[in-house]
ROVO-94383 format. One record per residue (C-alpha): x, y, z; residue number from 1. Coordinates in steps of 0.5 Angstrom, whole numbers, always signed. Example, Ala and Ser with C-alpha at 12.3 -4.5 7.8 and 13.67 -1.06 7.14 Angstrom:
# ROVO-94383
(atom (+25,-9,+16),1)
(atom (+27,-2,+14),2)
# end
This chain:
# ROVO-94383
(atom (+36,-154,-134),1)
(atom (+28,-151,-135),2)
(atom (+27,-144,-138),3)
(atom (+20,-141,-135),4)
(atom (+18,-139,-142),5)
(atom (+18,-142,-149),6)
(atom (+15,-142,-156),7)
(atom (+12,-148,-158),8)
(atom (+8,-151,-163),9)
(atom (+3,-157,-161),10)
(atom (+1,-161,-167),11)
(atom (-5,-166,-166),12)
(atom (-4,-173,-168),13)
(atom (-9,-179,-168),14)
(atom (-10,-184,-162),15)
(atom (-5,-189,-160),16)
(atom (+2,-186,-162),17)
(atom (+7,-185,-158),18)
(atom (+6,-178,-153),19)
(atom (+12,-175,-154),20)
(atom (+13,-168,-158),21)
(atom (+19,-164,-160),22)
(atom (+20,-158,-155),23)
(atom (+24,-152,-155),24)
(atom (+25,-148,-149),25)
(atom (+28,-141,-149),26)
(atom (+27,-136,-144),27)
(atom (+21,-131,-143),28)
(atom (+21,-124,-146),29)
(atom (+22,-119,-148),30)
(atom (+29,-118,-146),31)
(atom (+33,-112,-144),32)
(atom (+41,-111,-145),33)
(atom (+45,-105,-145),34)
(atom (+49,-104,-151),35)
(atom (+56,-105,-150),36)
(atom (+56,-111,-145),37)
(atom (+55,-118,-146),38)
(atom (+48,-123,-147),39)
(atom (+47,-130,-146),40)
(atom (+41,-133,-149),41)
(atom (+40,-141,-147),42)
(atom (+36,-146,-151),43)
(atom (+35,-153,-150),44)
(atom (+30,-158,-152),45)
(atom (+26,-165,-150),46)
(atom (+21,-169,-153),47)
(atom (+25,-171,-159),48)
(atom (+28,-177,-163),49)
(atom (+34,-179,-165),50)
(atom (+41,-179,-163),51)
(atom (+42,-175,-156),52)
(atom (+47,-169,-159),53)
(atom (+42,-165,-162),54)
(atom (+44,-159,-167),55)
(atom (+42,-152,-166),56)
(atom (+42,-145,-171),57)
(atom (+40,-139,-169),58)
(atom (+37,-133,-173),59)
(atom (+36,-126,-172),60)
(atom (+29,-122,-175),61)
(atom (+30,-114,-174),62)
(atom (+25,-109,-172),63)
(atom (+26,-106,-179),64)
(atom (+26,-113,-183),65)
(atom (+21,-118,-179),66)
(atom (+20,-122,-184),67)
(atom (+27,-124,-186),68)
(atom (+31,-129,-182),69)
(atom (+39,-127,-181),70)
(atom (+43,-134,-181),71)
(atom (+48,-132,-173),72)
(atom (+51,-138,-172),73)
(atom (+50,-146,-173),74)
(atom (+53,-153,-168),75)
(atom (+53,-157,-175),76)
(atom (+55,-151,-180),77)
(atom (+61,-147,-180),78)
(atom (+58,-143,-185),79)
(atom (+51,-141,-183),80)
(atom (+53,-134,-182),81)
(atom (+51,-129,-186),82)
(atom (+55,-123,-188),83)
(atom (+53,-118,-183),84)
(atom (+55,-123,-177),85)
(atom (+61,-127,-180),86)
(atom (+67,-123,-179),87)
(atom (+63,-123,-171),88)
(atom (+63,-130,-171),89)
(atom (+70,-131,-173),90)
(atom (+73,-127,-168),91)
(atom (+68,-131,-163),92)
(atom (+65,-125,-160),93)
(atom (+59,-128,-163),94)
(atom (+59,-136,-162),95)
(atom (+54,-142,-159),96)
(atom (+57,-146,-153),97)
(atom (+54,-153,-153),98)
(atom (+53,-154,-145),99)
(atom (+51,-161,-147),100)
(atom (+47,-166,-152),101)
(atom (+41,-162,-152),102)
(atom (+43,-155,-149),103)
(atom (+47,-148,-151),104)
(atom (+47,-142,-150),105)
(atom (+48,-136,-155),106)
(atom (+54,-131,-152),107)
(atom (+54,-124,-156),108)
(atom (+61,-121,-153),109)
(atom (+59,-114,-155),110)
(atom (+52,-112,-156),111)
(atom (+51,-107,-161),112)
(atom (+44,-103,-163),113)
(atom (+43,-107,-170),114)
(atom (+42,-113,-165),115)
(atom (+36,-112,-162),116)
(atom (+30,-116,-165),117)
(atom (+27,-123,-166),118)
(atom (+32,-128,-164),119)
(atom (+30,-136,-166),120)
(atom (+33,-142,-164),121)
(atom (+32,-148,-169),122)
(atom (+33,-155,-168),123)
(atom (+34,-159,-175),124)
(atom (+29,-165,-175),125)
(atom (+31,-172,-172),126)
(atom (+25,-175,-171),127)
(atom (+20,-180,-175),128)
(atom (+14,-176,-175),129)
(atom (+14,-168,-175),130)
(atom (+11,-167,-168),131)
(atom (+11,-161,-163),132)
(atom (+16,-155,-164),133)
(atom (+22,-154,-168),134)
(atom (+24,-147,-165),135)
(atom (+23,-142,-160),136)
(atom (+23,-134,-161),137)
(atom (+25,-129,-155),138)
(atom (+25,-122,-156),139)
(atom (+32,-118,-154),140)
(atom (+32,-110,-154),141)
(atom (+38,-107,-153),142)
(atom (+38,-100,-148),143)
(atom (+43,-94,-150),144)
(atom (+49,-94,-144),145)
(atom (+48,-89,-140),146)
(atom (+51,-92,-133),147)
(atom (+56,-86,-130),148)
(atom (+62,-87,-124),149)
(atom (+66,-82,-122),150)
(atom (+69,-80,-115),151)
(atom (+65,-76,-111),152)
(atom (+66,-68,-111),153)
(atom (+71,-66,-105),154)
(atom (+76,-70,-106),155)
(atom (+77,-77,-100),156)
(atom (+80,-74,-94),157)
(atom (+86,-74,-93),158)
(atom (+93,-70,-95),159)
(atom (+92,-70,-103),160)
(atom (+97,-68,-108),161)
(atom (+95,-65,-114),162)
(atom (+95,-72,-119),163)
(atom (+90,-76,-122),164)
(atom (+87,-80,-119),165)
(atom (+89,-77,-112),166)
(atom (+94,-80,-108),167)
(atom (+93,-79,-100),168)
(atom (+95,-80,-94),169)
(atom (+92,-83,-87),170)
(atom (+95,-83,-81),171)
(atom (+94,-90,-78),172)
(atom (+88,-90,-73),173)
(atom (+85,-85,-77),174)
(atom (+79,-85,-82),175)
(atom (+79,-87,-89),176)
(atom (+73,-83,-93),177)
(atom (+72,-84,-99),178)
(atom (+65,-82,-104),179)
(atom (+62,-85,-111),180)
(atom (+57,-81,-115),181)
(atom (+53,-87,-119),182)
(atom (+48,-86,-124),183)
(atom (+43,-88,-129),184)
(atom (+38,-85,-133),185)
(atom (+35,-92,-137),186)
(atom (+28,-91,-138),187)
(atom (+26,-98,-135),188)
(atom (+26,-100,-128),189)
(atom (+33,-103,-126),190)
(atom (+37,-102,-119),191)
(atom (+44,-101,-118),192)
(atom (+49,-104,-113),193)
(atom (+55,-100,-112),194)
(atom (+61,-103,-108),195)
(atom (+68,-100,-106),196)
(atom (+74,-104,-107),197)
(atom (+82,-104,-106),198)
(atom (+88,-107,-110),199)
(atom (+94,-108,-109),200)
(atom (+99,-100,-111),201)
(atom (+100,-101,-118),202)
(atom (+97,-108,-120),203)
(atom (+93,-108,-126),204)
(atom (+85,-107,-124),205)
(atom (+81,-113,-125),206)
(atom (+75,-118,-122),207)
(atom (+82,-123,-119),208)
(atom (+86,-116,-117),209)
(atom (+80,-112,-114),210)
(atom (+78,-114,-106),211)
(atom (+72,-112,-105),212)
(atom (+71,-108,-98),213)
(atom (+64,-107,-98),214)
(atom (+58,-105,-102),215)
(atom (+50,-104,-103),216)
(atom (+47,-110,-107),217)
(atom (+42,-108,-111),218)
(atom (+36,-110,-106),219)
(atom (+40,-105,-101),220)
(atom (+43,-110,-97),221)
(atom (+50,-108,-94),222)
(atom (+55,-113,-95),223)
(atom (+63,-113,-94),224)
(atom (+68,-117,-96),225)
(atom (+71,-123,-93),226)
(atom (+77,-119,-89),227)
(atom (+73,-113,-88),228)
(atom (+67,-118,-85),229)
(atom (+69,-116,-77),230)
(atom (+70,-109,-78),231)
(atom (+64,-108,-81),232)
(atom (+60,-112,-75),233)
(atom (+64,-108,-71),234)
(atom (+62,-101,-74),235)
(atom (+69,-99,-76),236)
(atom (+67,-100,-83),237)
(atom (+61,-96,-86),238)
(atom (+58,-95,-93),239)
(atom (+51,-90,-93),240)
(atom (+48,-87,-99),241)
(atom (+47,-79,-99),242)
(atom (+42,-76,-104),243)
(atom (+40,-80,-110),244)
(atom (+46,-81,-113),245)
(atom (+52,-80,-108),246)
(atom (+55,-86,-104),247)
(atom (+60,-86,-98),248)
(atom (+65,-91,-95),249)
(atom (+69,-90,-89),250)
(atom (+74,-94,-86),251)
(atom (+75,-93,-79),252)
(atom (+82,-94,-75),253)
(atom (+86,-94,-82),254)
(atom (+91,-100,-81),255)
(atom (+98,-101,-86),256)
(atom (+94,-106,-90),257)
(atom (+89,-102,-92),258)
(atom (+94,-98,-96),259)
(atom (+92,-99,-104),260)
(atom (+89,-97,-110),261)
(atom (+81,-96,-108),262)
(atom (+76,-96,-114),263)
(atom (+67,-96,-114),264)
(atom (+64,-100,-118),265)
(atom (+57,-100,-121),266)
(atom (+53,-105,-123),267)
(atom (+45,-104,-126),268)
(atom (+41,-110,-125),269)
(atom (+34,-111,-128),270)
(atom (+30,-116,-128),271)
(atom (+27,-121,-133),272)
(atom (+20,-123,-135),273)
(atom (+22,-129,-131),274)
(atom (+23,-126,-125),275)
(atom (+30,-127,-124),276)
(atom (+35,-121,-124),277)
(atom (+40,-121,-129),278)
(atom (+46,-116,-130),279)
(atom (+46,-111,-136),280)
(atom (+52,-105,-134),281)
(atom (+57,-105,-130),282)
(atom (+63,-99,-130),283)
(atom (+69,-97,-125),284)
(atom (+72,-91,-123),285)
(atom (+79,-90,-119),286)
(atom (+79,-86,-113),287)
(atom (+85,-85,-111),288)
(atom (+92,-88,-109),289)
(atom (+92,-89,-102),290)
(atom (+98,-89,-97),291)
(atom (+97,-91,-89),292)
(atom (+103,-88,-85),293)
(atom (+104,-93,-79),294)
(atom (+105,-90,-73),295)
(atom (+112,-96,-72),296)
(atom (+115,-92,-77),297)
(atom (+114,-86,-74),298)
(atom (+114,-86,-67),299)
(atom (+121,-85,-64),300)
(atom (+124,-83,-57),301)
(atom (+129,-78,-55),302)
(atom (+131,-76,-48),303)
(atom (+135,-71,-44),304)
(atom (+139,-67,-41),305)
(atom (+145,-73,-42),306)
(atom (+149,-77,-37),307)
(atom (+148,-75,-29),308)
(atom (+151,-75,-24),309)
(atom (+148,-72,-17),310)
(atom (+149,-73,-10),311)
(atom (+145,-77,-5),312)
(atom (+139,-73,-4),313)
(atom (+139,-68,-9),314)
(atom (+133,-68,-15),315)
(atom (+134,-72,-21),316)
(atom (+129,-69,-27),317)
(atom (+130,-73,-34),318)
(atom (+126,-71,-40),319)
(atom (+123,-75,-45),320)
(atom (+121,-72,-52),321)
(atom (+116,-76,-57),322)
(atom (+116,-74,-64),323)
(atom (+115,-77,-71),324)
(atom (+109,-75,-76),325)
(atom (+104,-77,-71),326)
(atom (+97,-76,-71),327)
(atom (+95,-72,-64),328)
(atom (+93,-75,-59),329)
(atom (+84,-75,-59),330)
(atom (+79,-79,-62),331)
(atom (+83,-84,-67),332)
(atom (+90,-84,-63),333)
(atom (+92,-84,-56),334)
(atom (+99,-85,-53),335)
(atom (+102,-88,-46),336)
(atom (+110,-85,-43),337)
(atom (+113,-88,-38),338)
(atom (+121,-88,-35),339)
(atom (+124,-96,-34),340)
(atom (+130,-96,-29),341)
(atom (+136,-102,-30),342)
(atom (+141,-102,-25),343)
(atom (+149,-102,-28),344)
(atom (+150,-108,-32),345)
(atom (+143,-111,-31),346)
(atom (+140,-114,-37),347)
(atom (+133,-112,-41),348)
(atom (+131,-105,-40),349)
(atom (+129,-106,-33),350)
(atom (+123,-104,-28),351)
(atom (+118,-98,-28),352)
(atom (+119,-92,-25),353)
(atom (+114,-88,-27),354)
(atom (+108,-87,-33),355)
(atom (+102,-83,-35),356)
(atom (+97,-87,-38),357)
(atom (+93,-86,-45),358)
(atom (+88,-82,-40),359)
(atom (+94,-77,-37),360)
(atom (+93,-81,-31),361)
(atom (+100,-82,-27),362)
(atom (+102,-88,-24),363)
(atom (+109,-91,-20),364)
(atom (+112,-98,-21),365)
(atom (+113,-102,-16),366)
(atom (+118,-100,-10),367)
(atom (+117,-93,-11),368)
(atom (+111,-93,-7),369)
(atom (+111,-88,-1),370)
(atom (+116,-84,-5),371)
(atom (+116,-76,-8),372)
(atom (+117,-78,-15),373)
(atom (+112,-74,-21),374)
(atom (+111,-76,-28),375)
(atom (+108,-70,-33),376)
(atom (+107,-67,-39),377)
(atom (+111,-61,-39),378)
(atom (+110,-60,-47),379)
(atom (+105,-63,-53),380)
(atom (+111,-68,-54),381)
(atom (+114,-68,-48),382)
(atom (+114,-71,-42),383)
(atom (+119,-70,-36),384)
(atom (+120,-75,-29),385)
(atom (+122,-72,-23),386)
(atom (+125,-76,-16),387)
(atom (+125,-71,-11),388)
(atom (+131,-73,-7),389)
(atom (+135,-79,-11),390)
(atom (+139,-85,-7),391)
(atom (+145,-89,-9),392)
(atom (+140,-95,-11),393)
(atom (+137,-90,-16),394)
(atom (+143,-91,-20),395)
(atom (+143,-94,-26),396)
(atom (+141,-94,-34),397)
(atom (+134,-91,-36),398)
(atom (+130,-91,-41),399)
(atom (+123,-87,-44),400)
(atom (+118,-92,-47),401)
(atom (+113,-90,-51),402)
(atom (+106,-93,-54),403)
(atom (+102,-91,-59),404)
(atom (+95,-94,-59),405)
(atom (+89,-93,-64),406)
(atom (+82,-93,-63),407)
(atom (+77,-97,-66),408)
(atom (+70,-98,-65),409)
(atom (+68,-95,-58),410)
(atom (+73,-93,-54),411)
(atom (+77,-99,-56),412)
(atom (+84,-99,-56),413)
(atom (+89,-103,-60),414)
(atom (+97,-102,-59),415)
(atom (+100,-100,-66),416)
(atom (+107,-99,-64),417)
(atom (+112,-98,-59),418)
(atom (+119,-95,-58),419)
(atom (+125,-94,-53),420)
(atom (+130,-89,-52),421)
(atom (+137,-89,-52),422)
(atom (+140,-91,-45),423)
(atom (+141,-85,-40),424)
(atom (+147,-86,-34),425)
(atom (+145,-84,-28),426)
(atom (+150,-85,-23),427)
(atom (+149,-83,-15),428)
(atom (+154,-82,-11),429)
(atom (+155,-87,-5),430)
(atom (+154,-84,+3),431)
(atom (+161,-88,+5),432)
(atom (+157,-91,+10),433)
(atom (+161,-97,+14),434)
(atom (+157,-100,+20),435)
(atom (+160,-106,+25),436)
(atom (+156,-110,+30),437)
(atom (+158,-114,+36),438)
(atom (+152,-118,+40),439)
(atom (+153,-122,+46),440)
(atom (+149,-126,+51),441)
(atom (+150,-122,+59),442)
(atom (+152,-127,+63),443)
(atom (+155,-132,+59),444)
(atom (+150,-138,+61),445)
(atom (+142,-137,+62),446)
(atom (+138,-142,+65),447)
(atom (+130,-145,+64),448)
(atom (+125,-140,+66),449)
(atom (+130,-133,+67),450)
(atom (+131,-127,+63),451)
(atom (+136,-128,+57),452)
(atom (+139,-121,+55),453)
(atom (+142,-120,+49),454)
(atom (+147,-114,+47),455)
(atom (+149,-111,+40),456)
(atom (+154,-105,+40),457)
(atom (+154,-101,+33),458)
(atom (+160,-97,+30),459)
(atom (+159,-93,+25),460)
(atom (+164,-89,+20),461)
(atom (+162,-84,+15),462)
(atom (+156,-82,+13),463)
(atom (+152,-75,+13),464)
(atom (+150,-71,+19),465)
(atom (+143,-73,+22),466)
(atom (+145,-80,+21),467)
(atom (+140,-86,+25),468)
(atom (+141,-92,+27),469)
(atom (+136,-99,+27),470)
(atom (+137,-105,+30),471)
(atom (+134,-112,+29),472)
(atom (+134,-119,+32),473)
(atom (+134,-125,+28),474)
(atom (+134,-132,+30),475)
(atom (+135,-139,+26),476)
(atom (+133,-145,+30),477)
(atom (+136,-152,+31),478)
(atom (+134,-159,+27),479)
(atom (+137,-166,+29),480)
(atom (+143,-162,+32),481)
(atom (+144,-158,+25),482)
(atom (+142,-151,+24),483)
(atom (+135,-151,+19),484)
(atom (+135,-149,+13),485)
(atom (+129,-144,+13),486)
(atom (+131,-137,+13),487)
(atom (+133,-134,+19),488)
(atom (+125,-132,+23),489)
(atom (+125,-124,+26),490)
(atom (+124,-123,+33),491)
(atom (+124,-117,+34),492)
(atom (+127,-109,+34),493)
(atom (+127,-102,+33),494)
(atom (+127,-98,+27),495)
(atom (+130,-91,+26),496)
(atom (+125,-87,+28),497)
(atom (+125,-91,+35),498)
(atom (+119,-95,+33),499)
(atom (+120,-102,+36),500)
(atom (+117,-107,+32),501)
(atom (+116,-115,+34),502)
(atom (+117,-121,+31),503)
(atom (+115,-128,+33),504)
(atom (+120,-132,+39),505)
(atom (+120,-139,+37),506)
(atom (+118,-140,+45),507)
(atom (+111,-136,+44),508)
(atom (+113,-132,+50),509)
(atom (+114,-124,+51),510)
(atom (+120,-121,+48),511)
(atom (+122,-113,+49),512)
(atom (+127,-110,+45),513)
(atom (+130,-103,+47),514)
(atom (+136,-98,+45),515)
(atom (+140,-98,+52),516)
(atom (+145,-93,+49),517)
(atom (+146,-89,+43),518)
(atom (+149,-95,+39),519)
(atom (+147,-100,+43),520)
(atom (+141,-106,+43),521)
(atom (+138,-110,+47),522)
(atom (+134,-116,+46),523)
(atom (+130,-119,+52),524)
(atom (+127,-126,+52),525)
(atom (+123,-127,+59),526)
(atom (+121,-134,+62),527)
(atom (+126,-137,+58),528)
(atom (+125,-144,+55),529)
(atom (+127,-150,+51),530)
(atom (+124,-147,+45),531)
(atom (+128,-141,+45),532)
(atom (+134,-144,+43),533)
(atom (+137,-142,+37),534)
(atom (+144,-137,+34),535)
(atom (+141,-131,+34),536)
(atom (+144,-125,+31),537)
(atom (+144,-117,+30),538)
(atom (+142,-114,+24),539)
(atom (+144,-106,+25),540)
(atom (+142,-101,+19),541)
(atom (+143,-93,+17),542)
(atom (+138,-90,+14),543)
(atom (+138,-83,+11),544)
(atom (+133,-77,+11),545)
(atom (+132,-73,+5),546)
(atom (+128,-66,+5),547)
(atom (+122,-70,+2),548)
(atom (+122,-73,+9),549)
(atom (+123,-80,+5),550)
(atom (+128,-85,+8),551)
(atom (+133,-90,+4),552)
(atom (+138,-94,+7),553)
(atom (+145,-92,+7),554)
(atom (+148,-98,+9),555)
(atom (+148,-105,+13),556)
(atom (+151,-110,+17),557)
(atom (+150,-116,+21),558)
(atom (+153,-118,+28),559)
(atom (+157,-125,+29),560)
(atom (+152,-131,+32),561)
(atom (+150,-132,+38),562)
(atom (+148,-139,+41),563)
(atom (+143,-139,+46),564)
(atom (+142,-145,+50),565)
(atom (+137,-146,+56),566)
(atom (+140,-150,+61),567)
(atom (+136,-154,+67),568)
(atom (+138,-152,+74),569)
(atom (+141,-158,+78),570)
(atom (+135,-158,+83),571)
(atom (+131,-159,+77),572)
(atom (+134,-165,+76),573)
(atom (+133,-169,+83),574)
(atom (+125,-168,+81),575)
(atom (+125,-176,+81),576)
(atom (+120,-179,+84),577)
(atom (+121,-181,+91),578)
(atom (+119,-188,+90),579)
(atom (+125,-190,+89),580)
(atom (+129,-188,+94),581)
(atom (+133,-182,+95),582)
(atom (+140,-184,+93),583)
(atom (+137,-187,+87),584)
(atom (+135,-180,+85),585)
(atom (+140,-177,+87),586)
(atom (+144,-182,+82),587)
(atom (+140,-181,+77),588)
(atom (+140,-173,+77),589)
(atom (+147,-173,+77),590)
(atom (+147,-177,+71),591)
(atom (+141,-173,+68),592)
(atom (+145,-166,+69),593)
(atom (+153,-170,+65),594)
(atom (+149,-172,+60),595)
(atom (+146,-166,+58),596)
(atom (+152,-162,+59),597)
(atom (+156,-167,+55),598)
(atom (+151,-166,+49),599)
(atom (+151,-159,+50),600)
(atom (+158,-158,+49),601)
(atom (+159,-164,+43),602)
(atom (+153,-159,+40),603)
(atom (+158,-153,+41),604)
(atom (+164,-156,+38),605)
(atom (+160,-158,+32),606)
(atom (+158,-152,+31),607)
# end
């Protein structure tokens, strides 16, 4: 090590002798330290002869007796200490520690006022000639301890109990604010560094157990401990100086891990003559024991009014109450509430019916669009779901889901807790509608180019007054003599409101669908072609309209299959080139017609 300041004596020596000279180096003084604190004074020697391990002796010259050397401690003689230092050396409060063979440090654990004076580090000679300096001196001045640290009044924000130090509780997501007073009246120019730290509740406080949260360094730079660096950068953690001696820390968006005992530590720093900064005092004060009440431990959801049994078309109202010691929605916390429904016996919470988000905006879940459903807040923590007209499909198990969010920097929300209510069964009486359908091909046989008419008669049993019927036509196409695995394709239909809906005809020609009787529907395929071959069926459905003008399907059925095969006219088979002769054409046409008829009958038998 090199020291910027030293005392040395260089003696002249004759020319031709070696250029070495013993030199003892100590810090440049004066050094200012505070009573009750520790001090370390280094010393090393260079340019010496003899063994690599040198010995050192420390002396003190007090201001009241500047010519009297008081032996403190020696690396060679254990009986070196004078009586005024003997007990402190034996107790280890004063000691010399060897750093290497030619360097040591004098350590005094707790400075006393009478420790002020001139310290001399002496090295007994091991040289053949007496050349250079054999001791170095540095002045140490002891300052009174005037550093003060305490919790800043008024006490920290939160619910406090009359204890010392105070115990306070903050809700998760709220701000945790703590204040600290730190002042010094040292006559010398010093800087204060103030930091806030946290320890696990009930754990002993020390440097190893105190985790730094944030601090202001002696150069006024604000730095956070490693676990809090991101929060400082995001603006969720702040530290500022208010006035001359008050410091205030604010932890935004308190988390469960923020619970613990908080301390304020003030350190006083002074600049030594060599330009380096040395800590001369440090004190710590307990600010508060902080408990963080997490939202997950408080959030609870209840539903009412109990198991419901209603008829179709009747309104359904369910209430959800969110309870617990929760902070009000606003700057630090936000809540969302929704209802989920699962059909009876189905696993899981089910699908979303409706919800209110953190901004109070309502929305409907998939499949509920277009229905008259209201989700509203009717009290501070009570929410109502209302279905204006229930359907049999609304029967199932309902649960209310509440989520709590805490707000970080800016408007960023973080989900902190969620809770579901117990299941609430809802029963909706069935309409008791029974449908049957019979479909057939008018005429039984149809030829290419003609119009195929398919009729569907529907019978209904049960159901409320005003029941309306709809019917749709579907086709399945054959592939290599077998029905395709592709789902049936919609050809056309008439809805419960009498509006026709056209699908895609296999042959691509015109299609007409119509209601030919109160319970009779007809599908017509004009200009029939070979691509229209397939198995058709009719699918009727019964619909009920409620007071809110919404429709729901109360029943459905499916007719049996109707096979449509476009035959060729016998005359078409005779259009064979006449170059081979009329007789040959007749024989060929008859053969072709017989083959087609035979193949078609085989298909029918296979089906």
